[in-house]
N, C-alpha and C positions, 0 to 999 in steps of 0.2 A: 347356596350351592357351593360346597367345598370342593374345589375340583381335583386335587391331588387324591384324596381318600376315594372318590368316585371312580378314578381312573383305576386304582389299586383294586378296588372292588370288582371292576369289570375284568380285569387281568385274572383275579382268583376265579372268578366264576366261569371263565373261558378255559381254566386250566394252564394259563400261560405264564403265570409267576415264577420266576427262577427258583429253582428248588422246591417247589410245591410237591409235599409228600402224599401224591395222589394215591398211592396204593395202600396208604395207611387207613384210608377211608373208603376206599372203593373208587374205581373209575366212574365219574359221572357219564350218564348217557346224554346224547346230543340234546334232549328235551329238558333234561335236568340242568344242562348248561344254559339253555336258551332262558329258562324260567328264572335261573338265579341271575343272568345277565340283565333281565327285564326289571327284577325288583332292585338291583343296583342303580339301574338307569332311572328309577322313578326317585331315587334319593337325589340323584345328579340334577334332574329336573327342577328341584325346589329353589324358589327364589331366595336369594341370600337377604337375610333380615339386615336392616339399616344398623349402623352401629349403635350399641345400648346407650353411649352417652348422650345421643341425640335426643334422648327422652328428657334430659335435665338440662341440657346445653345445646340450643337451637343451632342447627349448622348454617353456615354462611352460604351464599349463592355459589361460590367456588367449590365448597365441599359437596353440595349437592350435585353440581356438575361432574365433579370427579367421580362421585359413587354412580351416577348414570353412566358414565364412560365404563367403568368396571362392569356394570350390569350387562352392558351392550357387549363387551367381550364374552363374558360368561354364557351369555344367551347363544352366541355364535359357537362356542365350544360345545354347548348343549345340543345344538342343531348337528354338529359332527357326530356326537354320540349316538343319537338317535338313528342317522343315517348309518353308521356302523352297525347297529343293532339289526335293522331290517335287511341290511345287505349280507349279514354272516347268517341270519336265520330269517329267510324269505318267506317260509312256510308257516312260521310262528303264528298263533292266533292274535297276538299283539303287533304282527308287522303293519298292518294297515293303519292302527292307532299310531304307531311309531311315524309313519309317514306324515300324518296330519301334525304330529308334534314337531317334526323337522320344520314343516312350514310356519307353525305357530312361533317357534324360537327364532327363525330367521325374521319374521316380522317383527317381533320385539326387539332383535338386534338392531334392524334398522330404524325402528321407532326411537331407539336410544341414541341414534346417532353414529352406530357403525356402518359407515358408508362400504366397507369392504364386502358388505353382505348383500348389497343392493342388486347386483348382477344374479346372484344365485336365488334371491327372492323372487325376482322377475320371472326366471326359468321354472320355479316352483309353481309359482301363480299360473304361469300359461299351461303347465301340465295339469294342474287341478282344474282349470278352466274347461279343458276337454273331458272331464269325467261326466258320462251322462247320468250318473247316479247322485250328482249333487242335488240337495234340497235347494228351495229358493232362499232360505235363511243363509245357507252357505255360500251361494252365488252371490247374494248381495253383500255379504261380509268380504267376499273376495275384491268385489268391484269397489266396494266404500274405501277399504283400506288402501287400494291402488289409488283412488282419488285423493284422500287425505295425505298420502305420501308425495304425490305429485305436487301438491299445494305446498307442503313444508319444505320442498326442495327450492321453492321461490324465495326462503326466508332472506337470502344475502341480497335480494332486490327490494325488500321492504314489505310492509303489511299489505299496502294496496296490490302488489304483485301476488302475494299469498292468497288474497281474497279473490281476485280475478280468476285465478287459478281454480280455487274451489267452487265458485259459482260455475264454471265451464263444466267441471266434473259433476257437480250436484244437477244440472240441467240435463247431462247425459243419463245421470242415474233416474231423473223422473221419467224420461221416455223408456227405460228399461223396467223400472219398478214404480209405476205410477200410484200405487195403493200404500206404498211405505212411508210411515210418518217421518222416519229418519232423513229421507232426501229433503222434505220441507224444512226440517230442523236445520240442516246444512245451508239451506238458502236463509234461513232466519239468521244464522250466524254471520252470513255475509252481509245482510241487511244491517245487523247490529254493529259491524266493523266498518260500514261506509258512513258517508256523510251528505249532507245536502239532499238534492234531488234524488240521487242515486238510492240512498237509504229509504226515502219516502216511496219511491216507486216500487222497489223490492217488497217492502212491508205491505203495501196496498194490493200488491200482486198475490201475496200470501193471503190476505184476508179475503179477496175476491175469488180465489182459486179453489181447487179441490183438496186443500190441506185439511187435516184432522182438526177438530174444534179447539183442542188445547193449544196446538201450534198457532191456530189463528188468534186465539186469545193473547198469546206472547207477542204476536205481531202488532195486535192493538194497543198493547202496552208500550211498545216501541214508538208507535206513531204518537202516543200522548206525550210520551218524553221528547220527541221531537218538536212538539208543539211548545214545549217549554223553553226552547232554544231562543235567545233573544228577550227572555224575560228575566226579572231578578229571581235568583236562587236564595232561598231562605234556609240558613242553618245555623243552629245555636247549640252549644253544648259545654261542659265540663270534660276535658280531656283526661286520660289515664292519669297523667302526672299532675293534674289539679289545675291546669291552666283554663281559664274561661276562653272560649272561642265563639266569635260572633262574627259570621261572614259580612254582616251589613256594614261593619267597623272596619273592614279592610279595603273599602272603595279606594281607589288610587293605586292598588296593588293588582297584578295578576295572579289569580289563584287557581292551583291545580286541588281537585278534589279527586283523592285516590281511594277508591274502593278496593280493598285487598284483604288478604289473611296471610299468616306465617305459614299454614299448612299448603298453600296454593304455590304449586312450583312455578307457573308462569309468572306470579305475583313477585316471588322471590328473585325470579330471573331479572324482572325489571328493576330492582332495587338499584344496582350499580349505575344505570342510566338516569335514573330519577334523582338519584343523589348528586351525579356529577352534574345535572342540569340545574338543581338547586344551588349548588356551590358556585356555579358559574353566574348565575342570573340572580340570585337573592339579593346581592347589593344592589341591583338595578330595579328592584321592586317586585320580585317573584317570590310568593308564598306558598306552601302546601299545607293541606288538611287531609290526614288520613282517616279514612273509616274502615276501621278492622272489623272483620267477620269472625274473628277468632272467638272460641268459647273459653280458652284457658288465659286468664289474664297474666299469670307468671311467665308463661311461654311468650306472650307478646312483648312483655318489659324485658326478658331477656333477649329477645331477638332485636329490639330496637336500640338498647345498650350495645350490643355486639357490633351491630352495623353501623353504628354512629349516626343514627336517624333522629334528627334534633326537632322535627316539625311535630306538632300535637296529633295525638291519636285518639279518635273516639272508640270507646269500647263499651258494649253492654253484655256481653257474654251470650247473646242469643243466636250466634251463627248466622245461618240464612233467614232467620226472623229479626235480624239486625233492624233496629229502629229506622235508620234512613235507607237501608237496603228496601225495605218494605214501602216507605214512602215515595221513594223515587223508582220503583220498579226494577231493581237491579236483580237479574236472575244469572249473572255470570261475572266472574272475576278474573283478571283485573279488568275494572272499568275505570277510565280516567276522564273527568271533565274538566273543562277549562273555563274559568269566570274572568271577566274583562274587568278594567278598572272601574267601570260604572256599577259593577256588581251584577253583571248580565250574564247568563249562562250563554257561552258561546260555541262550544265544541263538546260533543258527546263521546268522542274517539280522538283523544289526545295522545294515545299509546304510541302511535307512529308519527315520527319527526316531532317530538316533544318540544326539543329545545328551538326549533325553528318556528314552532307556532307560538310557544310563549314569546319569543322575541317580536315577532310579528305583533302581538297585541300589546308589548310593551312600548312599541313605537307609537301606537295610537294616542 
């Protein structure tokens, strides 16, 4: 979305550009102006493409964050543009679509971290919720986005607070939309990020409840993974850089097994925290094994070099069909497991409070 050209096109379409020689082409009718403005608006709504150099030089976590901020600003500007359209042309056939686009752009802006749009988005959602013509899909999307947004606002309080808010919202959605598979998937996400009895209770609740079979199957996989906690974790491979890795030979160390990919934004976002924990605790006996879900070996190698990631990486180029991903039932990343000094799997959710969890295991 190239903002300046889009603004210029809107001005020209409305006949407002300074010195526009309207009489040379004939003064446009209001309908002509509205149609031209809609066409210009369509161009303004296109998402900006990531920088071309990212295809050959993988971006850092900071670069991705900066790009997201830029997209958040542009989405807010797009919301302003569509509002301007339906305000100037309220009777145009595309006015109703423009109102929907305003909501979509505001939601995207907030999702990308533009907090200035939160109040406006809440007002738009409140207005849409009162529309008797909304379909069930539209009503569900409206409510689900609000639940996810409320959960993400708890990020500063840590992952447990995020998951607690998500569970609260998921249970509200289950009461409103008991037949939607998405609500049970939300509950499964909470279970996947919980630990101990909490995770097991939620997973069993999904298996025993009215969730669709595919969600129940995923919950059963999670229960199987939880059964592996406290047992030896077997993992042996040759890393992408040629190093031989054998988890059984790392007894006496605390090991993080990091299931991730360079194309996964949350995974990339975790890199600074993981690297800082490694640099702090590696001298005390902390090791990391990366299990990459990448399909492009060169992209992985470039990213690892750029981010100064020194621990070994497993790579087989099979993406979600990754050998260890299939073996251990990994269906979402990042996933971080901790193995103690005895080689026993101790934690399936090391992502939250990683340094504290590692230090605790190091003291054992």
